[in-house]
N, C-alpha and C positions, 0 to 999 in steps of 0.2 A: 483819430480822436474819438474815443468811445466813452460816452458817459459824462464827459466834461462840458464845459461851456465857456464862452467868451464873455469876460466882464466888460464894464463900461469904459475901460481903458484899452481894450483890445487884447488883453492877456488871456491866454488859455488857462482855465482853472480846473484842476481835478476835483471831483466831488469828495466830500469826506466819507468815512466808512459809514455804511448804512447798518441797520440792525441785522440783516441777513449775514453780512460779512463778519460782524462781531460774533454772532452765534456760531458760524462756521469756525471762527478762530477758537472760541471756547470749547467746542466739541473736539477740534483737533488737539487742543491742549489736554483735554480729558483723555483722549487715546494715548497721547504721548506720556501723560502722567501715569496711566495704567502700565505702560511698558516700563517706565522708570521704576514703578513699584516692584515689578517683577525682577528687574535687574539690579537695583540698588537695595541692599539689605536694610538700610536705615530708614527707608520711607514706607509708610503704612497708612492705608485708608481703611476705616472700619466698615464702610458700607459704600454702595454705589452713589448714594446721595451725598455723602461727604466728599467723594471724588469729584462729583459734578459741581458742587458748590465751591470746592477749592479751585477747580479749573476755571469757573466763572470769575472768582476773585483774582486769581492769578492773571487772567486775561485783562480784567479791569485795571489792576496795578500796572501791568505792562503798557497799557494804552494811556494811563494818566500820570502816574508818578515816575515810572522808569525814564521817560525822555528828559524830565527835569534833572534826575540824578545823573543821567549820562552826560548832560551838559556840564553839571557841576564837577563831575569827576573826570572830565576830558583830560586835563593835565596829567592826573595820575594814570589814566588809561594809556596815554601816549608814552609816559615814563616807563611803564611796565610792558610796553609793546603789545598792548591788548589784553594782557592777562587779567587786569582789574575788571574788565568787562564780564569775565567769568564770575568773579566775586559778586559783582552787581547782580547777575542773573541768579546766583545762589541766594542772595539776600531777598530778592523778590519772591522766590519760592519759599524760603524760610518764613517770610512774613505772611504769605498766603496760608501756609500750613499751620502757622502758629495761631492765626485768627479763627480757624475753623475747628469746632469740636469734632473728634472722631478721626483726626489726622495726627500722625506723629512722625517726627523726624529725629533721628538719634543725635545729630550734631550738624554743625555748619559745614563740615567737610562732606557729609552725605548730601546736604542741600546743593553744594556746588557740583558734585558728581551727578546728582539727579538732574540738575538744570542743564548740564551738558547732554545727558541722554535725551531730555525733553527737546532741546534745541536740534539735535540730530534727527529725532523722530519728526519734528515739525518740518525740517528741511526735506526729508524723504517724502513725507505726505504731500507737501506743496509741489515737489518735483513730479511725483506720480500723478497727482490730480490737477495740477495747475495752480497758478497763483491765486490767492483769495484775498 
């Protein structure tokens, strides 16, 4: 039991993510998005600032809106054996890039491929450096 606490009913409660963890997630997403930009031809960031802002927005969307969409899309995700989860990840990336000036994405297919690259990069980073 590290970092958690026992509530008044005797249940162990994990603490919510703190600012440092969210910042690490955003920076990890920035590194992963930079790798995706190099590997996926349809994704481009005009500056380091646009990359960092897009990574911060992508992290915020993944922490706030994505869980709601995952629950709403659960039947479709189960029906497609998880493939729709890739579409949902691509949508989150497309939305983040669309909202930030200086970021371009050639199409939704590029968003899905880039989101797969970002997911794999995040998996490798968390495997190498530990869970965040």
